[in-house]
N, C-alpha and C positions, 0 to 999 in steps of 0.2 A: 423484627421480621419473623414471622411465623414459618417454621419448617415442619413438614409432616415427617413423623418418625415412621420408619418401616414397621409394619405390623409384626409382632413377635410370632415366630413359627410355632404353631401349636403342636406340642408333643402328644402324639397319639399313643395310647396304650396298645401293647402288643396283644394280639389274639392268643387264644389258648394254643392253637396250633403252632404259632410263632414261638411261643414260650417253650413248648415241648421240643421243637426242633432245635432251638438254641441250647436247651439244656442237654440234649443228647450230644451235640457237637462239643459242648463245654466239658462234659464228663468223659467223653471218649478220648479227647486230646489227639486224634488222629484225623486224617482226611477220610471222609466218608461220601460215598455217592448218594444220590437222592434215594435210590432203591434200598441201600443199607440203612438209611435213616428210616425209611418206611417200615422196614422189617423190625427195627427197634421199637417202633411206635404202634404196631398193630394192636397190642393189648390196651392201648389208649384210645381205641376207636378210629384210628386213621386208617383208611383202607385204599385210598386211591392216590396214585402218584401226583395227580394234579394238586391234591392238598399240600403235599410236600413242596412241590415246585412253587406254589403261590407263597407259602411261608418263607421259602429260600429267597425268592425275588424281593420280598419285603425286607428281609433281614440284610440282604446285600445293599439295598437302597438306604438303610439305616446305618450301614457300616458296622454292623455287629458280627458279620461273618466275611470270609474271603472265599473266592473261588480259586482252586488250584487248577489252572487251565490244563497242565500236562496230564492230570489224572482225572479230569472231569469230576471233580469232587469239591467238598466244601470243608472249612475249618472255622472254628471259633476265633474271633478277633481278640488278640491278647493286648492290644495297645489302644490308646484313645487319641493319640496325636496323629491325625490323618494328613497333616500337612507335609510330613516326610515320606519318602518312598519306603514301602515295606517290602521285605524279601522273605523267602521261605526256603528252609533247608528241609528236604524231604528224604526220609529213609525209605529206600526202595524195598526193604525187607518187611519192616513192621508198620510202614506207612505213618509213623509219627511225624508231625510237622512241627518245626520250630520257626516261630515268626521273629524276624529281627527288623530293625529299622536301619536304613543306610544312612551314613553320616551326611549331614547337611553339606551341600556343595558337591556331592558326588555327581560327576559328569558322565553318567552311564550312556547317554546318547551322543556324546561328543563326536565319535567317529562317523556315525550315521549323518549327524547334523552337518559335519564338514563336507559331506558329499551331496548336500542339498536335500537330504531326506527330511520330511516333516513327521515327527513322532507324535501319535495321538495317545498312546498308552504304553506304559512300561510294566512288564511283570517279570520279577526276578525270582526264579526258582532253581535251587541247587539240588541236585539228585546225588545220592550216595548212601552210605550206611552209618547209622548212629553208632556211638561207642558200644552200646549194649549188644547190637547185632553183629558188629565187627568183632568183638571179643568172643561171642558165642561161635562164630565161624572158625576162630583160632583153635578152639577146644575140640572141634569135630575131627 
């Protein structure tokens, strides 16, 4: 019996703008808004917010970056296993973001599910102060 294999998903190369945006997020290591990214890339010829937003949309689709909802900002994705739920610890002082993976089997929606709620998306964002910022507050 002949079975037809699914066509392989063709990996498209990133555009120059996508590569630039990804590199800024990777090198900064902190949450950045689209306008902060644009400011960093003006010397590279990017002038319009639409250029940044198109690149961000594509990078989100490729799972190369994450959107931090509470900050309306973006960070570079530090993991490749997108099967598990990612969480983010966000320093409210320096805006550094640490990505972590929640352990398999974490029932974060259990309470809502028990009330008949149907969850479509889960975003785990923890806000506080990183060790460096917390220590610098103590010395002031």
